[in-house]
C-alpha positions in Angstrom: -3.0 -13.7 11.0 -2.5 -10.0 11.7 -4.2 -8.1 8.9 -2.9 -4.6 8.0 -3.6 -1.7 5.8 -0.5 -0.3 4.0 -0.6 3.1 2.4 1.6 5.0 0.1 1.0 8.0 -2.1 2.2 8.8 -5.7 2.1 11.9 -7.8 0.8 10.0 -10.8 -2.1 7.6 -11.0 -0.1 5.4 -13.4 2.7 4.9 -10.8 0.1 3.9 -8.2 -1.4 1.4 -10.7 2.0 0.0 -11.6 2.8 -0.5 -7.9 -0.6 -2.1 -7.3 -0.2 -4.6 -10.1 3.3 -5.6 -8.9 2.1 -6.0 -5.3 -0.8 -8.1 -6.4 1.2 -10.3 -8.8 3.6 -11.0 -5.9 0.6 -11.8 -3.6 1.8 -9.2 -1.1 -1.7 -7.8 -0.9 -5.1 -9.2 -1.7 -6.6 -5.9 -2.7 -5.2 -2.5 -3.6 -7.3 0.7 -4.0 -6.1 3.8 -5.7 -8.0 6.9 -4.6 -9.0 9.9 -6.7 -6.6 12.8 -6.3 -6.1 14.0 -2.8 -4.4 17.2 -1.6 -1.3 16.4 0.6 0.3 19.0 2.8 3.6 18.2 4.4 7.1 19.4 5.4 9.8 19.0 2.7 13.1 20.9 2.5 12.2 23.0 5.5 9.0 24.3 4.1 5.3 23.4 4.0 4.5 21.9 0.6 1.2 21.1 -1.0 0.8 18.6 -3.8 -1.9 16.6 -5.6 -1.3 12.9 -5.0 -3.0 9.5 -5.4 -3.4 7.5 -2.2 -2.7 3.8 -2.6 -4.2 1.5 0.1 -3.2 -2.2 0.3 -4.8 -4.9 2.4 -2.2 -7.3 3.5 -0.7 -9.2 6.5 1.9 -8.2 9.0 4.4 -10.9 8.0 4.5 -9.6 4.5 5.2 -6.0 5.3 9.0 -6.0 4.9 8.8 -7.5 1.4 5.8 -5.3 0.5 7.8 -2.2 1.6 10.9 -3.3 -0.3 8.8 -3.7 -3.5 7.2 -0.2 -3.1 10.7 1.4 -2.6 12.1 -0.3 -5.7 9.2 1.0 -7.9 8.5 4.4 -6.3 9.7 7.7 -7.8 9.9 9.6 -4.5 13.1 10.0 -2.6 11.3 9.1 0.7 8.0 7.4 -0.2 5.3 7.1 2.4 5.0 3.5 3.5 2.8 3.2 6.5 1.2 0.1 8.0 -1.8 0.2 10.3 -3.1 -2.8 12.2 -6.7 -3.8 11.4 -8.2 -4.2 14.8 -11.6 -5.5 13.7 -12.4 -7.3 10.4 -15.4 -9.2 9.1 -14.9 -13.0 9.3 -15.7 -13.6 5.7 -13.4 -10.8 4.5 -10.6 -12.0 6.8 -11.0 -15.5 5.4 -10.9 -14.2 1.8 -7.8 -12.1 2.6 -6.0 -15.1 4.2 -6.8 -17.3 1.2 -5.6 -14.7 -1.4 -2.4 -14.1 0.4 -1.8 -17.8 1.0 -2.3 -18.6 -2.7 0.9 -16.7 -3.4 3.1 -18.3 -0.8 5.7 -20.5 -2.2 
């Protein structure tokens, strides 16, 4: 198993929650966290833009990334949503086992 963290950001907490529920129902992540508002600064339309967003962090597995990203894109309101996966290089054994079990429970 290759555990990953997948992040996206949304301009509305409700959108982050809707994405979280869909991802969890499909068992594409075992846990999803939605942060308090964060300030995001980025390039868009050739200028630096600053917005308030909600960061959505999902604990998943590398083999599920393609389907997870597809699900986010279908639900997301942004033209180009952030969908970034980061390998988890160290993980507690008990948490890794829980993650594996929760993701496996959803496999058909």
